[in-house]
C-alpha positions in Angstrom: 21.0 6.7 -19.1 18.5 9.4 -20.4 16.6 11.5 -17.9 12.9 11.9 -17.8 10.8 14.9 -16.8 7.2 16.0 -16.9 7.6 17.6 -20.3 8.3 14.2 -22.0 5.4 13.2 -24.2 5.0 9.9 -22.4 4.7 11.5 -19.0 2.5 14.3 -20.3 0.1 11.7 -21.6 0.1 9.9 -18.3 -0.7 13.1 -16.4 -3.4 14.1 -18.9 -5.1 10.7 -18.3 -5.0 11.2 -14.5 -6.5 14.6 -14.8 -9.6 13.1 -16.5 -10.3 10.9 -13.6 -12.0 13.6 -11.7 -14.6 13.9 -14.5 -15.4 10.2 -14.1 -16.4 10.9 -10.5 -19.2 13.3 -11.5 -20.4 10.8 -14.2 -20.8 8.3 -11.4 -23.0 10.7 -9.4 -20.5 11.6 -6.6 -19.4 15.0 -5.6 -15.7 15.7 -6.2 -13.8 16.9 -3.1 -10.4 18.6 -2.9 -8.1 17.2 -0.1 -5.0 18.5 1.7 -1.7 16.8 1.2 0.7 17.2 4.1 4.3 16.5 3.6 6.0 15.2 6.7 9.1 13.8 5.0 12.5 14.2 6.5 16.1 13.7 5.3 17.6 10.2 5.8 20.7 8.3 4.7 19.4 4.7 5.3 17.6 3.3 2.2 15.5 0.9 4.4 14.0 3.7 6.5 10.6 5.2 5.5 11.5 8.8 5.7 8.9 9.9 3.2 5.4 10.6 4.6 2.6 12.1 2.6 -0.7 12.4 4.5 -4.1 12.9 2.9 -6.4 15.0 5.0 -10.1 15.8 4.7 -13.3 15.8 6.8 -15.5 15.2 3.7 -14.0 12.3 1.7 -16.0 9.1 1.6 -14.6 7.6 -1.6 -11.2 7.6 -3.4 -9.0 5.5 -5.6 -5.5 4.2 -5.4 -3.7 3.3 -8.6 -0.4 1.5 -8.7 1.5 1.7 -12.0 4.9 0.8 -13.4 7.4 3.6 -13.6 7.7 5.4 -16.9 11.1 3.9 -17.6 10.2 0.3 -17.0 10.1 -0.6 -20.7 13.8 0.2 -21.1 14.8 -1.6 -17.9 16.7 -4.8 -18.6 18.1 -5.4 -15.1 16.4 -4.9 -11.8 17.8 -4.4 -8.3 15.6 -5.5 -5.5 18.3 -6.3 -2.8 18.0 -4.5 0.5 20.5 -1.7 1.2 21.5 -1.6 4.9 24.5 0.7 4.4 24.4 3.5 7.1 21.4 1.8 8.7 21.0 1.2 12.5 17.8 -0.7 13.4 19.0 -1.7 16.9 16.5 0.6 18.6 13.4 -0.8 16.7 10.8 -2.5 18.9 10.8 -6.3 18.8 7.7 -8.2 19.9 8.1 -12.0 19.8 5.2 -14.0 18.3 3.0 -16.2 20.3 4.9 -19.6 20.2 1.6 -21.4 19.7 0.9 -19.4 16.5 4.2 -20.6 15.0 3.5 -24.3 15.6 2.0 -26.4 12.8 -1.6 -27.7 13.4 -1.5 -30.9 15.3 -3.9 -33.8 15.5 -6.0 -34.2 18.6 -4.0 -36.4 21.0 -5.6 -39.6 22.4 -7.6 -39.4 25.6 -5.3 -39.4 28.7 -2.3 -38.0 26.9 -0.3 -35.7 29.3 -0.4 -32.0 28.3 2.4 -30.9 26.1 5.1 -28.5 27.4 5.1 -24.9 26.3 6.4 -24.7 22.7 9.9 -23.4 22.3 10.4 -20.1 20.5 10.5 -20.7 16.7 13.2 -19.2 14.5 11.5 -19.4 11.1 8.3 -18.0 9.8 5.1 -20.1 9.5 3.1 -19.9 6.2 -0.5 -20.9 5.9 -3.0 -20.7 3.1 -6.2 -19.1 4.4 -8.2 -19.0 1.1 -7.6 -20.6 -2.2 -9.2 -21.0 -5.7 -7.3 -21.8 -8.9 -7.1 -18.1 -9.8 -6.8 -16.3 -6.4 -5.5 -17.2 -3.0 -4.5 -15.6 0.3 -1.3 -16.6 2.1 -0.7 -15.7 5.7 2.6 -15.5 7.6 3.5 -15.6 11.2 7.0 -14.2 11.9 9.1 -15.1 14.9 8.9 -11.4 15.9 7.5 -8.2 14.6 7.6 -4.6 15.8 3.9 -4.8 17.0 1.9 -7.7 18.4 -0.3 -9.7 16.0 -3.7 -9.3 17.6 -5.9 -8.5 14.5 -8.2 -11.4 13.5 -8.6 -12.0 9.8 -12.1 -13.2 8.7 -13.1 -14.9 5.5 -16.7 -15.9 5.7 -17.1 -17.9 8.8 -13.4 -18.7 9.1 -11.2 -16.6 11.4 -7.4 -16.8 11.5 -5.5 -15.3 14.4 -1.9 -14.2 14.9 -0.9 -13.2 11.3 1.8 -10.6 10.7 1.4 -10.5 6.9 -1.1 -11.5 4.3 -0.3 -11.8 0.5 -3.0 -11.7 -2.2 -2.0 -13.8 -5.2 -3.8 -13.7 -8.5 -3.5 -15.7 -11.8 -3.9 -13.5 -14.8 -3.5 -14.7 -18.4 -1.9 -17.9 -17.1 0.6 -16.2 -14.9 0.4 -16.2 -11.1 1.8 -13.2 -9.1 1.6 -11.6 -5.7 -0.2 -8.2 -6.2 -1.1 -7.0 -2.8 0.3 -7.3 0.8 -1.1 -6.2 4.1 0.5 -6.2 7.6 -2.5 -6.3 10.0 -0.6 -5.3 13.2 0.2 -1.8 11.8 -2.2 -1.4 8.8 0.5 -1.1 6.2 -0.3 -2.2 2.6 1.8 -2.7 -0.5 0.8 -3.3 -4.1 2.3 -3.8 -7.5 1.0 -4.5 -11.0 1.6 -7.8 -12.8 5.1 -7.9 -14.3 5.7 -7.0 -17.9 6.7 -9.7 -20.5 10.4 -8.8 -20.4 10.8 -9.1 -16.6 10.1 -12.1 -14.4 8.7 -10.0 -11.6 8.9 -6.6 -10.2 9.7 -5.1 -6.8 7.5 -3.6 -4.1 8.5 -0.2 -3.0 6.3 2.3 -1.2 3.6 1.4 1.4 0.3 3.0 2.0 -2.2 3.4 4.9 -6.0 3.6 4.7 -8.0 4.8 7.6 -7.5 7.0 10.6 -3.7 7.5 10.7 -2.1 8.0 14.1 1.5 8.1 15.4 2.9 5.2 17.4 6.7 5.1 16.9 5.7 5.7 13.2 2.4 6.4 11.4 0.1 3.5 11.7 -3.6 2.5 11.3 -4.9 0.4 14.2 -7.2 -2.4 12.9 -9.8 -4.1 15.0 -10.5 -6.8 12.4 -9.8 -7.4 8.7 -12.3 -9.2 6.5 -12.0 -10.4 2.9 -14.9 -11.2 0.5 -13.5 -13.3 -2.3 -16.5 -12.9 -4.6 -15.9 -9.2 -5.0 -12.2 -9.1 -4.0 -13.0 -6.7 -1.3 -11.2 -6.1 2.0 -13.1 -4.6 4.9 -11.0 -2.8 7.4 -12.6 -2.3 10.8 -10.8 0.4 12.7 -10.0 0.5 16.4 -10.8 4.2 16.3 -14.3 3.5 14.9 -15.7 3.2 11.4 -14.6 1.0 8.6 -13.4 1.1 5.0 -14.1 -1.2 2.1 -11.2 -1.6 -0.3 -12.0 -3.4 -3.6 -9.4 -4.7 -6.0 -11.2 -3.6 -9.2 -8.2 -4.2 -11.5 -5.1 -6.4 -11.4 -3.2 -6.4 -14.7 0.2 -5.9 -16.2 -0.3 -2.1 -16.5 -2.0 -1.3 -13.2 -3.5 -2.4 -9.9 -6.5 -0.2 -9.0 -8.2 -0.1 -5.7 -11.5 1.6 -4.9 -11.9 2.7 -1.3 -15.1 3.6 0.5 -15.0 5.0 4.0 -17.9 4.5 6.4 -18.2 6.3 9.7 -14.4 6.9 10.0 -13.2 9.8 12.2 -12.5 13.0 10.3 -8.9 14.0 9.6 -6.1 12.0 8.0 -7.8 9.2 6.0 -4.8 7.8 4.0 -1.0 8.2 3.8 1.9 7.1 1.6 5.1 5.9 3.2 8.3 5.6 1.3 12.0 6.3 1.2 14.3 8.9 -0.4 18.1 9.2 0.0 19.0 10.7 -3.4 17.3 11.0 -6.8 19.1 7.8 -7.8 18.4 6.0 -4.5 14.7 6.3 -3.8 11.4 4.6 -4.0 9.7 8.0 -4.4 11.6 11.0 -5.7 9.0 13.4 -7.1 5.3 14.3 -6.6 2.8 15.8 -9.1 -0.6 17.1 -8.1 -3.7 18.6 -9.7 -5.9 21.0 -7.9 -9.7 20.7 -8.0 -11.0 23.3 -10.5 -14.2 25.2 -10.5 -15.5 23.7 -13.8 -17.8 20.7 -14.3 -16.4 17.7 -12.4 -13.6 19.7 -10.9 -12.1 20.6 -14.3 -9.9 23.6 -14.7 -7.5 23.0 -11.9 -3.8 23.6 -12.2 -0.9 21.1 -12.1 2.2 21.3 -9.9 5.2 19.2 -9.4 8.2 19.2 -7.0 10.9 17.0 -5.5 9.4 15.0 -2.7 11.6 16.4 0.1 11.0 20.1 -0.9 7.3 19.7 -1.7 5.2 22.0 0.4 1.7 21.2 1.7 -0.9 21.4 -1.0 -4.6 22.3 -0.6 -7.7 21.4 -2.6 -5.9 18.5 -4.3 -7.9 16.3 -6.8 -5.0 14.0 -7.8 -1.6 13.1 -6.3 1.1 11.2 -8.1 4.2 10.0 -6.3 7.0 8.2 -8.1 10.2 8.4 -10.1 11.2 9.6 -13.5 14.9 8.5 -13.2 15.8 4.8 -12.5 16.9 4.1 -8.9 19.4 1.6 -7.8 17.0 0.7 -4.9 13.9 -1.3 -5.9 14.4 -0.1 -9.5 11.1 -1.6 -10.8 9.0 -0.5 -7.9 5.7 1.2 -8.9 4.4 4.7 -8.8 1.3 5.6 -6.8 -1.7 7.7 -7.8 -4.4 8.9 -5.3 -7.5 10.4 -7.0 -11.2 10.2 -7.3 -11.8 12.0 -4.0 -15.5 12.3 -3.5 -18.0 13.0 -0.7 -21.2 11.2 0.0 
């Protein structure tokens, strides 16, 4: 199978397009900001462990974008591998928090007057699925799992309706007659996943890396504590209310077969780490993220004139004054082969 590197014309064209994103910020009237990228990745042998951690740090950022795109090799991919790989993995020490038994029970009709109270529900062994919003072209599906590593205490609000006890929420969209799941959030720990609509030659594609938006803190692993999660269907906007204070609005501005693009606006959030990418790397051929590319903020108009850098993800040193960060793969992996690349850019102040 041919290798890919940053000198390949297709990849060079991709990076050139990303570099132009900073110019668009100035056109929109915002002040471009350079951020610090901290690499806290460690070596690992388990393909189901998030050992890759890239944190984005700034006291000035109020707006930024997250773009999720198919890997450069997807057009030549005829077979996909999305099966989990538990070889050399030991999850026995992970926290396990049982769900509230009542949250796993189906909704019941009001019993007739005088009916004796029901006994406490037994622990469920299967997940519960509930549709919390639905139109013909977009819907949200919530899940309650029998257990999770954190308690499900974050209310999810859509208009005047509030749903409690959800461990996971899926955003489904219908585009050009095809319905696919494009975004996932886990309210208990603030983790998100996204993927573009699948190309014509593949039925669907895999999720891979996760990302965090908001004040990142350490609690067994990096998390963002949410106080409440709101969704406005008219604008496809999630509002994240943080337990540490402040909020973020994350709008799905594009969901297509080439890209899912999210625009994030921070409001009153504490300074420091405002986002992070979480992923896995064992080897170049067994990774969800294997390499990073970044562009520094230049001194020219709109931040033009910065330099480009690239490195393997585990040896990448912290970078300062970053205007664009790409994290992905140039060589197909046997783990989540079709999983997308991530681009963080558009960093701007008030």
